[in-house]
C-alpha positions in Angstrom: 2.5 -22.7 9.6 3.2 -22.5 13.8 6.6 -20.6 12.9 5.5 -17.4 12.5 5.2 -14.9 15.1 2.1 -12.3 15.0 3.7 -9.8 16.8 7.1 -9.6 14.4 4.9 -10.6 11.4 2.9 -7.5 12.3 6.0 -5.3 12.3 7.8 -6.9 9.2 4.1 -6.6 6.9 5.0 -2.9 6.4 8.0 -3.8 4.8 7.0 -5.1 1.8 9.9 -5.6 -0.9 7.4 -4.3 -3.6 6.3 -7.4 -5.0 2.5 -8.1 -6.4 -0.1 -10.7 -4.8 -1.5 -12.6 -7.6 -5.1 -13.2 -7.7 -6.5 -16.3 -9.2 -10.2 -15.9 -10.8 -13.1 -18.7 -9.8 -12.3 -21.9 -11.4 -14.8 -23.0 -14.4 -16.5 -26.2 -14.4 -13.6 -27.7 -16.1 -11.3 -26.8 -12.7 -12.8 -29.4 -10.7 -11.6 -32.5 -9.9 -13.9 -35.5 -10.8 -17.1 -35.7 -8.5 -16.7 -39.9 -8.2 -13.5 -42.2 -7.6 -13.1 -45.2 -8.6 -11.1 -48.5 -7.1 -8.0 -50.0 -9.5 -8.6 -52.3 -11.8 -12.3 -51.8 -11.8 -14.8 -50.1 -14.1 -17.1 -49.2 -10.9 -17.7 -45.4 -10.4 -18.8 -44.3 -7.2 -20.3 -41.1 -7.1 -21.5 -39.2 -4.3 -25.5 -38.4 -5.0 -25.3 -34.5 -3.7 -21.9 -33.6 -5.2 -23.0 -31.8 -8.1 -25.1 -29.5 -6.1 -22.5 -29.0 -4.0 -19.9 -27.4 -6.2 -22.9 -25.6 -7.5 -23.0 -23.9 -4.7 -19.9 -23.3 -3.6 -18.9 -21.9 -6.9 -21.9 -19.6 -6.3 -20.6 -18.7 -2.6 -17.0 -18.2 -4.4 -18.4 -16.1 -7.0 -20.0 -13.5 -4.8 -17.1 -13.3 -2.7 -15.1 -12.2 -5.9 -17.7 -9.7 -6.4 -17.7 -8.2 -2.7 -15.8 -5.0 -2.0 -15.8 -5.8 2.0 -12.9 -7.9 2.8 -14.0 -9.2 6.1 -17.3 -10.6 4.2 -15.3 -11.9 1.3 -13.1 -14.0 3.6 -15.9 -15.7 5.1 -17.6 -16.6 2.0 -14.8 -18.1 0.4 -14.4 -20.0 3.6 -18.0 -21.3 3.4 -17.1 -22.1 -0.4 -14.2 -24.1 0.6 -16.2 -25.4 3.5 -18.8 -26.9 1.5 -16.2 -28.2 -1.5 -12.7 -27.8 -0.6 -11.1 -28.7 -4.4 -11.2 -25.0 -5.4 -8.3 -24.2 -6.3 -8.7 -20.3 -6.7 -11.3 -20.1 -4.0 -8.4 -20.5 -1.2 -6.2 -18.8 -3.7 -8.0 -15.7 -3.2 -8.8 -16.1 0.5 -5.4 -15.9 0.8 -4.6 -12.8 -0.6 -7.3 -11.4 1.2 -5.9 -12.6 4.4 -2.5 -11.3 4.0 -4.2 -7.6 2.7 -5.5 -8.0 6.4 -2.1 -9.1 8.2 -3.4 -12.5 8.8 -0.3 -14.1 7.7 -0.4 -17.7 9.4 -4.0 -18.1 7.9 -3.2 -16.7 4.6 -0.3 -19.0 4.5 -2.5 -22.1 5.4 -4.8 -21.1 2.4 -2.2 -20.8 -0.1 -1.0 -23.9 0.8 -4.3 -25.4 0.4 -4.0 -24.1 -2.8 -0.7 -25.4 -3.9 -2.0 -29.0 -3.1 -5.1 -28.2 -5.2 -3.2 -27.1 -8.3 0.4 -28.2 -7.9 1.2 -27.2 -11.4 0.2 -23.7 -11.3 3.4 -21.1 -9.6 1.0 -18.3 -8.5 -0.3 -20.0 -5.1 3.2 -21.2 -4.8 4.8 -16.9 -5.4 2.0 -16.2 -2.7 2.8 -18.3 -0.2 6.6 -16.8 -0.2 5.8 -13.8 -0.4 4.0 -14.4 2.7 6.8 -16.0 4.2 8.9 -13.0 3.0 6.5 -10.3 4.7 7.2 -12.5 7.8 10.3 -12.1 7.5 11.6 -15.9 7.1 13.7 -15.3 3.9 15.0 -19.3 3.8 11.6 -20.3 3.7 10.4 -17.6 1.2 13.0 -18.6 -1.3 11.8 -22.5 -1.0 8.7 -21.2 -2.8 9.9 -18.9 -4.7 12.0 -21.7 -6.0 8.6 -24.2 -6.5 7.1 -21.4 -8.5 10.3 -20.7 -10.6 10.5 -25.1 -10.9 7.2 -24.6 -12.4 8.1 -21.9 -14.7 11.5 -20.4 -14.4 10.2 -17.2 -16.5 7.7 -16.3 -14.0 8.9 -13.1 -13.3 7.2 -12.2 -10.1 9.1 -15.1 -8.6 12.3 -14.3 -10.1 11.9 -10.8 -8.7 11.1 -12.1 -5.3 13.8 -14.8 -5.3 16.4 -12.5 -6.1 15.6 -9.9 -3.7 15.7 -12.8 -1.1 18.7 -13.9 -2.4 20.5 -10.8 -2.3 19.3 -9.8 1.3 20.6 -12.7 2.7 23.7 -12.0 0.6 23.9 -15.7 -1.3 26.2 -15.3 -4.6 26.1 -18.5 -6.9 26.2 -18.9 -10.7 22.3 -19.8 -10.4 21.8 -16.0 -8.6 23.3 -14.5 -11.6 21.8 -16.5 -14.2 18.2 -15.9 -12.4 19.1 -12.3 -12.9 19.9 -12.1 -16.4 16.7 -14.1 -17.0 14.7 -11.3 -15.1 16.7 -8.6 -17.1 15.8 -10.3 -20.3 11.9 -10.2 -19.0 11.8 -6.8 -17.2 10.0 -4.0 -18.6 10.1 -1.7 -15.8 12.7 0.8 -15.5 13.0 0.8 -12.1 13.3 -3.4 -11.8 15.7 -2.9 -14.3 18.1 -0.4 -12.7 17.7 -2.9 -9.5 18.1 -6.0 -11.6 21.7 -4.3 -13.0 22.8 -3.5 -9.8 22.6 -6.8 -8.1 24.0 -8.6 -11.3 27.0 -6.7 -11.3 27.0 -7.6 -7.6 26.4 -11.3 -7.9 28.6 -11.3 -10.9 32.2 -9.5 -9.2 31.0 -12.1 -6.0 31.2 -15.2 -8.3 34.3 -14.0 -9.4 35.9 -13.3 -6.3 34.7 -16.9 -4.6 36.6 -18.6 -8.3 39.5 -16.8 -7.1 39.4 -14.5 -10.8 40.1 -10.7 -10.7 37.2 -8.2 -10.0 36.6 -4.9 -9.0 33.8 -5.3 -6.6 30.7 -4.0 -6.6 29.2 -1.8 -3.6 25.3 -2.2 -3.4 
């Protein structure tokens, strides 16, 4: 994540694209990974003697962080929680949300990255990671993670919004973009977003037709 330029990030964070971070709540007992490890082909399970106590302590710290109104204290509690027991994806994700809110983009990206590693089937941390890159001004990287979120759920509206905005800002018109816009319009209930999406649909469709050599009236965004 060393591609972040902290000075440029501080400037670009003020130009957020109108997308909201997704906060996950602290995992229940069923969310944690199993406490032991086993060798392939063997029924013997090796369990760490104090792992249950570590999990309980980490969860208590994460719950305190969730209930704390001071972002700095909350971040510190989340850090202590994942130091004790790293397999708490919601704690990583929520800590990333707070770090991003403080403008600490590199740390936020690391936290969201840790969340994606521990919950690879959840689109929310991928979206938050994409938004972090987006706010830092790295649209190509942002698109990669918006795409990762959409690979998990192609109707996930926050990621659709982000991917469409990033694509249109880059001028990347394509049939896949048109399809994403149409899906987003079908799901969208916010009138301002619907107006924006309809405008982008007209532009993207005209661009795709022009690239194919088909007649088009053209649309000015």
